[in-house]
LOSE-848073 format. One record per atom (N, C-alpha, C): z, x, y. Coordinates in steps of 0.2 Angstrom, whole numbers, plus 2048, in hexadecimal, padded with zeros to 3 digits. Layout:
REM residues N
ZXY/...
//
This chain:
REM residues 412
CAE4303B3/CAA4353AF/CA34333AF/C9F4373AF/C984353AF/C9443B3AD/C8F43B3A9/C8C4413A8/C864423AD/C8743F3B2/C824413B8/C7C43D3B9/C7743F3B4/C7043D3B5/C6E4393B0/C694353B1/C664303AC/C634333A6/C5F4393A8/C5C43C3A2/C6143F39D/C674413A0/C6C44439B/C6F43E397/C7043839A/C73433396/C6D431391/C67431393/C6242F38E/C62433388/C6343A389/C6343E383/C6943D37F/C6F43D383/C7543C37F/C7543637B/C7343037E/C7342A37A/C6F42B373/C6A42E373/C6642F36D/C6A433368/C6D43936B/C7143D367/C7743A364/C7B437368/C82435366/C8242F362/C7E42A364/C7E423361/C7D42335A/C79428357/C77428350/C7B42C34C/C8142F34F/C8543334B/C8C430349/C8D431342/C9442E33F/C9A433341/CA0430341/CA6433343/CA743933D/CA943F33F/CAA44433B/CB0443336/CB0446330/CB544532B/CBB44A32B/CBC44E331/CC1453331/CC8450331/CCC45332D/CD345132C/CD7452332/CDB44D334/CDF44D33A/CE445333A/CE445733F/CE945C340/CF0459341/CF545D33F/CFC45B33F/CFE45A347/CFB45E34B/CFD45D352/CFC457356/CF6454353/CF444D356/CF5447352/CF8442355/CF743B351/CF3437356/CF0432352/CEB42E356/CEB427353/CE9422357/CE941B355/CE3417358/CE1412355/CDB40E357/CDF40935C/CDD408362/CDF403366/CDB3FD366/CD53FE365/CD03F8365/CCA3FA362/CC63F535F/CC03F735C/CBB3F135C/CB53F235B/CB03ED35B/CAA3EF357/CA63EB353/CA03ED351/C9B3EC356/C943ED354/C8F3ED358/C8B3E6358/C8E3E1354/C8B3DB353/C8A3D735A/C843D535B/C823D2361/C853D5368/C853DC367/C873E036D/C8E3E136E/C923DF369/C993E136A/C9B3E836B/CA03E936F/CA13F0372/CA83F0375/CAC3F6374/CB23F8378/CB03FE37A/CB23FF381/CB0405384/CB440638B/CB240C38F/CB540D395/CBD40D395/CC0411391/CC7411391/CCA415397/CD1413398/CD541739D/CDC41739B/CE041B39E/CE741C39B/CEC41E3A1/CF241B3A0/CF841D3A4/CFE41D39F/D024213A1/D0842239D/D0E4223A1/D1341E39F/D1A41E3A3/D1E4243A1/D234263A5/D2742C3A3/D2B42B39D/D2C42539A/D30424394/D2B42538E/D2442538F/D1F42638A/D1C420388/D1D41A38C/D1941438B/D1241538D/D0D414389/D0641538B/D0340F38C/CFE40F391/CFA409393/CF340B393/CEF40838E/CE840938D/CE440338F/CDF404393/CDB3FF395/CD4400393/CD03FB392/CC93FC390/CC53F5392/CBE3F6392/CBA3F0392/CB83EE38B/CB63E838A/CB43E5384/CAF3E0385/CA93E1381/CA43DC380/CA53D9379/CA93D4379/CAA3D1372/CAB3C9374/CA63C5372/CA63BE373/CA83BD37B/CA43C037F/CA63C0386/CA73C7388/CAA3C838E/CAB3CF391/CB23CE395/CB63D3393/CBD3D3397/CC03DA397/CC53DB39B/CC93E139C/CCF3E0398/CD13E4393/CD73E438F/CDC3EA391/CE23E838F/CE73ED390/CEB3ED389/CED3F3387/CF13F4381/CF73F8383/CFD3F6382/D033F9383/D063FD37C/D0740337D/D09407377/D10409379/D16406375/D1C408377/D1E410375/D23412378/D25419377/D2841A370/D2742036D/D2A421366/D26426363/D2842835D/D2442D359/D1D42B357/D1D425355/D17422352/D1341E358/D0C41E358/D0941A35D/D0741335A/D0B40E35D/D0A40735A/D09403360/D02402361/D003FD367/D023F6365/D043F336B/D053EC36B/CFE3E836B/CFE3E136A/CF83DD36B/CF53DE372/CEE3DF372/CEB3DF379/CEC3D937D/CEC3DB384/CED3D6389/CE73D538D/CE53CF38D/CDF3CE391/CE03CE399/CDE3D339C/CE03D43A3/CDC3D03A8/CD53D03A7/CD03CD3AB/CD03C63AB/CD13C33A5/CD13BC3A4/CCB3B83A7/CC53BB3A6/CBF3B83A9/CBD3BB3B0/CC23BE3B4/CC03C13BA/CBC3C73BA/CB63C73BC/CB13CC3BC/CAA3CB3BA/CA93C43BA/CA23C23B8/CA03C43B1/C9A3C53B0/C973C63A9/C993CD3A6/C9A3D23AA/C9B3D93A8/CA13DC3AB/CA73DA3AA/CAD3DE3AD/CAD3E53A9/CAC3EB3AD/CAC3F13AB/CB03F63AE/CB03FC3AC/CB34023AF/CBA4013B1/CBF3FF3AD/CC63FE3AF/CC94053B0/CCE4053B5/CD240B3B6/CD94083B6/CDE40C3B4/CE540A3B4/CEA40F3B8/CEF40D3BB/CF34123BE/CFA40F3BE/CFF4133BE/D064113BE/D0A4153C3/D0E4123C7/D124153CC/D184113CE/D1E4143CF/D244103D1/D2640A3CC/D2340A3C6/D244043C2/D1F3FF3C2/D1A4003C7/D143FB3C8/D0E3FE3C4/D0C3F93C0/D063FB3BC/D003F73BF/CFA3FA3C0/CF43F63C3/CEE3F83BF/CEA3F33BD/CE33F43BA/CDE3F23BF/CD93F63C0/CD33F43C4/CCD3F53C0/CC83F13C2/CC23F13BF/CBC3EE3C3/CB63F03C1/CB03ED3C4/CAE3E73C1/CAC3E23C4/CAA3DC3C1/CA23DA3C4/C9E3DA3BF/C973D93C0/C943D23BE/C903CF3C2/C8C3C93BF/C853CA3C2/C813C53C2/C7A3C53C4/C7A3C63CC/C7F3C63D0/C7F3C63D7/C823CD3D9/C843D13D5/C863D83D7/C8D3D93D4/C913DE3D7/C983DF3D5/C9D3DF3DA/CA33DE3D7/CA93DD3DC/CAF3E13D8/CB43E33DC/CBA3E63D9/CC03E23D8/CC33E23D2/CC83DE3D0/CCE3E23CF/CD43DF3D0/CDA3E33CE/CE03DE3CC/CE43E03C7/CEA3DC3C5/CF03E13C4/CF63DF3C7/CFC3E33C6/D023E03C3/D063E43C0/D0C3E23BD/D123E63BF/D183E33C0/D1E3E73C1/D233E83BB/D203E53B5/D253E53AF/D213E73A9/D1C3EC3AA/D193EF3A4/D143EA3A1/D113E63A5/D0C3E13A3/D0F3DB39E/D153DA39F/D183D439C/D163CE3A0/D163CF3A6/D143CA3AB/D0F3CD3B0/D0B3C93B4/D073CC3B9/D093C93C0/D083CD3C5/D0A3CB3CC/D063C53CF/D003C53CC/CFB3C03CE/CF53BF3C9/CF13BB3CA/CEB3BA3C6/CE63C03C9/CE13C23C5/CDD3C83C8/CDB3C73CF/CDB3CC3D3/CDA3CC3DA/CD33CF3DB/CCF3CC3DF/CC93CF3E2/CCA3D33E8/CCA3DA3E7/CCC3DE3ED/CC83DD3F3/CC13DD3F2/CBD3DC3F8/CB83D73F6/CB73D23FB/CB23CD3FA/CAC3CF3FE/CA63D13FB/CA03D33FE/C9A3D03FB/C953D03FE/C8E3CE3FB/C8A3D33F8/C8D3DA3F9/C893DF3F6/C8D3E23F0/C8A3E73ED/C8D3EA3E7/C933EE3E8/C983ED3E5/C9E3F03E6/CA03F43DF/CA13FB3E0/CA33FE3DA/C9D4033D7/C974003D7/C924033D3/C8F4093D7/C8C40E3D4/C884133D8/C814133D5/C7D4163D9/C754163D7/C7341B3D3/C764213D3/C734273CF/C764273C8/C714253C3/C724253BC/C7541E3BA/C7841A3BF/C794133BD/C7F4123B8/C834173B7/C894163B3/C8E4113B5/C9140E3B0/C964093B2/C9D40C3B4/C9F4113B0/CA64133B1/CA64183B6/CAD4193B8/CAE41E3BD/CAD41D3C4/CAC4163C6/CAA4153CD/CAF4113D1/CB54103CE/CBB40D3D1/CC14113CE/CC64123D3/CCC4153D0/CD24123D4/CD84123D1/CDE40F3D4/CE44143D3/CE84143D8/CEE4183D8/CF44143DB/CFA4153D8/D004123DA/D054173DB/D084173E1/D0D41C3E3/D1441A3E1/D1941E3E2/D2041D3E0/D234173E4/D204153EA/D2240F3ED/D1F4093EB/D1B4093E6/D174043E4/D114023E8/D0F4063ED/D094053F1/D034063EC/CFE4013EC/CF84023E8/CF24043EC/CEE4093EA/CE840B3EE/CE340B3E9/CDD4083EB/CD74073E7/CD140A3EB/CCD40E3E8/CC74113EB/CC140F3E7/CBB40E3EA/CB540C3E6/CAF40E3EB/CA940C3E9/CA340D3ED/CA14063EF/C9F4053F5/C9C3FF3F8/C954003FA/C913FB3F8/C893FB3FA/C864023F8/C894053F3/C8640B3F0/C874113F4/C884103FA/C884163FF/C8E417403/C94413401/C9A414405/CA0416400/CA441B402/CAA41C3FE/CAF418402/CB34133FF/CB740F403/CBE40F3FF/CC340C402/CCA40B3FF/CCD406402/CD24033FE/CD73FE400/CDE3FF3FE/CE33FC400/CEA3FD3FE/CED3F63FE/CF33F63FA/CF73F03FA/CFE3F23F9/D033EF3FC/D0A3F03FB/D0D3EC3F6/D0A3E63F5/D0D3E13F0/D093E03EA/D043E43E9/D003E33E3/CFC3DD3E2/CFC3D93E8/CF83D23E8/CF33D13ED/CF53D43F3/CF13D33F9/CEF3DA3FB/CE83DB3FD/CE53E23FE/CE23E2405/CE33E8409/CE03E840F/CD93E840F/CD53E6415/CCE3E7415/CCC3EE413/CC73EF40F/CC53F640E/CC33FA414/CC4401414/CC2405419/CBE40A416/CB940C41A/CB4411418/CB6418419/CB641C414/CB7423415/CB1427416/CAC425413/CA5429414/CA0424413/C9A425417/C94422416/C8F427416/C8A427411/C8542C410/C7F42940D/C7942D40E/C7342B40B/C7242F404/C77433403/C774363FC/C7B4323F7/C7C4343F1/C7F4313EC/C864323EB/C8A42D3EA/C9142D3EA/C9342B3E2/C9842F3DF/C9A42E3D8/CA142F3D7/CA442C3D3/CAB42E3D0/CB042F3D4/CB342A3D8/CB942B3DD/CBF42C3D8/CC44303DA/CCA4313D6/CD04323DB/CD542E3DA/CDB4303DE/CDF4353DB/CE34393DF/CE843E3DD/CED43E3E3/CF34403E1/CF94413E6/CFC4473E4/CFD44B3EA/D004523E9/D084513E9/D0B4563E8/D134563E8/D164543EF/D124553F4/D154543FB/D1344D3FD/D104493F8/D0E4423FA/D074413FD/D044463FE/CFD446401/CF94433FC/CF543E3FE/CF043A3FA/CE943D3FB/CE643E3F5/CDF4403F5/CDA43B3F1/CD443B3F4/CCF4383F0/CC943D3EF/CC843F3E9/CC34433E7/CBD43F3E5/CB74423E6/CB143E3E4/CAB4433E3/CA54413E0/C9F4443DF/C9A4423E5/C974473E8/C924463ED/C8C4493EA/C874453E8/C814483E5/C7B4483EA/C7744D3EB/C7244D3EF/C6B44B3EC/C6B44C3E5/C664493E1/C6844A3DA/C644493D5/C654493CE/C684503CB/C674553CF/C6845C3CD/C6D4603D1/C7045C3D6/C744603DB/C7A45C3DD/C8045D3DB/C864593DD/C8C45E3DD/C9145C3E2/C974603E2/C9D45B3E3/CA345D3E2/CA945A3E3/CAB45B3EA/CAD4553ED/CB04553F4/CB74513F4/CBB4513F9/CC044D3FA/CC244B401/CC6445402/CCA444408/CD1444406/CD544540B/CDC44440A/CE0441410/CE643E40E/CEA43B413/CF143C412/CF543E417/CFC43F417/D00439419/CFD43441B/D0042E41E/CFE42741B/CFD427415/CFB421412/CF541E414/CF0422416/CE941F418/CE941E41F/CEE41F424/CED41E42B/CE842342E/CE842942C/CE342E42E/CE1432428/CDB434428/CD8438422/CD543E425/CD5443420/CD244A422/CCC44B41C/CC644D41F/CC144E41A/CBA44B41D/CB544C419/CB444E412/CB5456412/CB845840C/CB945F40B/CB6461404/CB2466404/CAE4683FE/CB346C3F9/CB346B3F2/CB646E3ED/CB24733EA/CAD4703E7/CA84753E3/CA24773E6/C9F47C3E4/C9947E3E7/C944823E2/C9447E3DC/C904813D7/C8947F3D7/C844833D4/C7D4823D5/C7B47B3D1/C7F4793CC/C7D4733C8/C8046D3CB/C814683C7/C834613C8/C8A4613C6/C8F4613CB/C964613CA/C9845A3CB/C9C4573C6/C9D4503C6/CA444E3C3/CA64483C4/CAB4453C0/CB24483C1/CB44493C8/CBA44D3C9/CC14493C7/CC644D3C5/CCD44B3C4/CD14513C6/CD744F3C9/CDC4543CB/CE34543C8/CE645A3C8/CED45A3C6/CF045F3CB/CF745F3CC/CFA4633D0/D004673CD/D0046D3CE/D064713CC/D094743D3/D0E4723D5/D114743DC/D0B4723E1/D094773E5/D044763EA/CFD4783E8/CFD47A3E1/CF647C3DE/CF34763DC/CEC4753DE/CE846F3DB/CE34713D6/CE346E3D1/CDE46F3CB/CD946A3CB/CD346B3CD/CCE4673CC/CC94683C6/CC94633C2/CC44643BC/CBE45F3BD/CB84613BB/CB245D3BB/CAD4603B6/CA845C3B5/CA345F3B0/C9D4613B5/C994663B2/C944693B6/C8E46B3B1/C884693B4/C8246B3B0/C7D46E3B4/C7A4733B1/C744763B5/C6D4763B2/C6D4733AC/C674723A8/C6646B3A6/C5F46A3A4/C5E4633A2/C5E46339A/C65463398/C66463390/C6D46038F/C6E45C38A/C74459389/C7A45E388/C79464386/C7F468384/C7F46D38A/C7D46C390/C7D471395/C8346F39A/C87469399/C8C46839D/C9246B39A/C9646E39F/C9D47139D/CA246E3A1/CA947039F/CAE46E3A3/CB04733A8/CB14723AE/CB24773B3/CB94763B6/CBC47B3B8/CC247B3BC/CC247F3C3/CC447B3C8/CC447E3CF/CCB47D3D1/CCE4833D4/CD54833D5/CD64843DD/CDA4813E0/CDC4823E7/CE34843E7/CE548A3E9/CEC48C3E9/CF048A3EF/CED4873F4/CF04853FA/CEF47E3FC/CEF4793F7/CEF4723F9/CE94703FB/CE34733F9/CDC4713FB/CD9474401/CDC479404/CD947C40A/CD4481408/CD5484402/CD0489400/CCF4883F8/CC94893F5/CC84883EE/CC548E3EB/CC84903E5/CC54963E2/CBF4943DE/CBA4993DC/CB44973D9/CB64933D2/CB148F3D0/CB248B3CA/CB148F3C4/CB548E3BF/CB44913B9/CB348C3B3/CB048E3AE/CAF48A3A8/CB648B3A3/CB94853A2/CBE48539D/CBD482396/CB747F396/CB547C38F/CAE47B38F/CAA47C38A/CA347B389/CA1474386/C9B472388/C9846C385/C9D466386/C9F46438C/CA345F38D/CA145B394/CA4455395/CA345139A/CA944C39B/CA94493A1/CAE4443A3/CB54473A2/CB844C3A5/CBE44F3A4/CC444B3A7/CCA44B3A4/CD04493A7/CD544E3A6/CD944E3AB/CDE4543AC/CE54513AD/CEA4533AA/CF14513AB/CF64573AB/CFC4573AD/D0145C3AD/D084593AC/D0C45D3A8/D1345B3A7/D1745F3AC/D144623B1/D184673B5/D1846E3B3/D1646F3AD/D164763AB/D0F4783A8/D0D4743A3/D064753A0/D014703A3/CFB4723A2/CF546E3A4/CF146C39E/CEF46639E/CEB463398/CE546039B/CDF461397/CD945E399/CD545C393/CD4455393/CD045238E/CC9451391/CC445038C/CBD44F38E/CB944D389/CB344A38A/CAE447385/CAA44D383/CA944E37C/CA445237A/C9E44F37A/C9845337B/C9245037D/C8C452378/C8E456373/C8945736E/C8B456367/C87454363/C8845335C/C8E44F35A/C92452354/C9744E352/C9E451354/C9E45435A/CA445735D/CA945235E/CAF45535E/CB545035F/CB6450367/CBB44B368/CBD44B36F/CC1451371/CBE454377/CC145B379/CC745B37C/CCB46037B/CD246137E/CD346837E/CD546A385/CD8471386/CDE47038A/CE3476389/CE947638D/CEA47D38F/CEE47D394/CF0484397/CF7484399/CFB48A397/D0248B398/D0349039D/CFE4923A1/CFE4973A6/CFB4963AC/CFB48F3AE/CF848D3B4/CF148D3B5/CED48D3AF/CE648C3AF/CE24933AE/CE64993AD/CE349F3AC/CDF4A03A5/CE349D3A0/CE049D399/CE1496397/CDC494392/CDC48D38F/CDC48E387/CE0489384/CE048937D/CDC48237B/CD7483377/CD347D375/CD647A36E/CD747336E/CD9470368/CD6469368/CD0468366/CCD462366/CD045D362/CD0456363/CD345135F/CCF450359/CD2451353/CCE45034D/CCC44934C/CC6448348/CC4442346/CC343D34C/CC1440352/CC143C358/CBA43A35B/CB543D358/CAF43C35B/CAA438357/CA4436359/CA243935F/CA4434365/CA443736B/CA4433371/C9D430372/C9D42A374/C96427374/C9442537B/C8D42437B/C8A421381/C8541B37F/C86416383/C81410382/C7C410388/C7640F386/C7140E38B/C6E40738B/C6F404391/C6C3FD392/C6E3F838D/C753F838A/C773F3386/C773EC389/C7A3EC38F/C793E6393/C7C3E739A/C7B3E339E/C7E3E53A5/C7A3E93A9/C7C3EC3AF/C793EF3B4/C783F63B3/C7B3F93AE/C7A4013AE/C7C4043A7/C7E40A3A7/C7F40E3A1/C8740E3A0/C8940E399/C9040E398/C91415395/C97418396/C9941E393/CA041E391/CA142338C/CA842438A/CAC42938F/CB2427391/CB542B395/CBC42D392/CBE433393/CC5436390/CCA435396/CD0433394/CD6433399/CDC436396/CDF43A39A/CE543E398/CEB43C39C/CF143C399/CF743B39D/CFD43E399/D0243F39C/D08442399/D0E43E39B/D1443E396/D1A43B398/D1F44039A/D2543E39B/D2B44239D/D2D447398/D2C445391/D2E44938C/D2944F38A/D2444F38D/D1F45538C/D1A453387/D1944C385/D1444A381/D0D449385/D0844A382/D01449385/CFE444381/CFA440385/CF743A382/CEF43A384/CEB439380/CE4438381/CE143237F/CDD42E383/CD9428381/CD2429382/CCE42637E/CC742737E/CC342237A/CBD42137B/CB941D377/CB4421372/CB441E36C/CAF422367/CAB41C364/CA541E361/CA141935D/C9A41C35B/C97419357/C9041A355/C8C414352/C86414353/C8240F351/C8240F349/C82415346/C8241633F/C8841233C/C8E41333E/C9341033C/C9440933E/C90407343/C90400346/C973FE349/C9A40334C/CA140134F/CA2406355/CA7403359/CA940635F/CB140635F/CB440A361/CBC40A361/CBF40D368/CC440B36A/CC940E36F/CCE41136B/CCF41836D/CD441C369/CD941F36E/CDF42036B/CE542336F/CE842936A/CE842F36D/CEB434369/CF143736D/CF643A369/CFC43D36C/CFE443369/D0044836D/D0344E36A/D0945136E/D0C45636C/D12459370/D0F45F373/D0F45F37A/D0E46537E/D0746937C/D0746F37E/D0147337E/D01477377/
//
């Protein structure tokens, strides 16, 4: 997720950090729970959440915490009618230097993996930890995926921490990680055992700006890496690479969006051979000018329809499908608005909006500590029973608190 440009973050930080959470009563369709919280004492903060959900409804929520140190945590929420998170698990255990940030989580074939960026005074590296038993035990201590002397994971445009590394686990438990190396290279690595990783390979090297890599897998097993390529602060579009043989060969780059503004933060979902790309897009220098856009390919990515707006005033979208409905969550970016949510029962032709009550504001922190900007990101996932889950971070300086939240509802 990323709201693209530094001026936008600067405005948003002023607007959102001074706003208290709304008092709207919770609607019956949604239930929510606080996963983690922290006051702003001495820079305490919980932020950068991500989410994976098992077919049985077990939810795995990860986040970064600045509380008496800095670590990456995981909360397991067992399946059931009520959301009852277990005690948080410290995943990073000190691995990641002074500022472990931007965690991402993925689940496939029963293997759960958490990846994050680790920052210290000498730059950044990529760390990962995997489990084959639902985080009861780990396959290893945290693993450094790439040992380099340059910055791994971070990008230069806007300097956001989140969204710069992603992980995917397929049905055979093969783990794929993608990130940026030396600010200018889109790279990836893989592992079959969740402990040892191949030397990273470069998909793209450019003099332009690279942002927000995201894995996706089609129903035929084709693996995609979508990302943002920005020519400057005001002009960016979504592109992708794809591989049908586990990374032995790649096709790309292929352009998805061709909008006049800054198209950013892509995520993908599949219904049969149709690809649904969501991203946020802005054309003006104002915080409420970003909208959630949908770009559809009816033929597996060979051609793309023109982008359309499916929700106003939003950023950092996440999309999921239960094989019938489409679900999109996103961060609201103005005032006291709630965490945004829209869903579609007709393949994306029409959308129903039902924002999560008492869920805002999503928040932005500017220069709290570390090498860049923090932002709240929304994550959406579904289980085999048709339940949809949304994880996000909320907070305000006025209340003096930040929280990681998880919400759940049935269907669209």
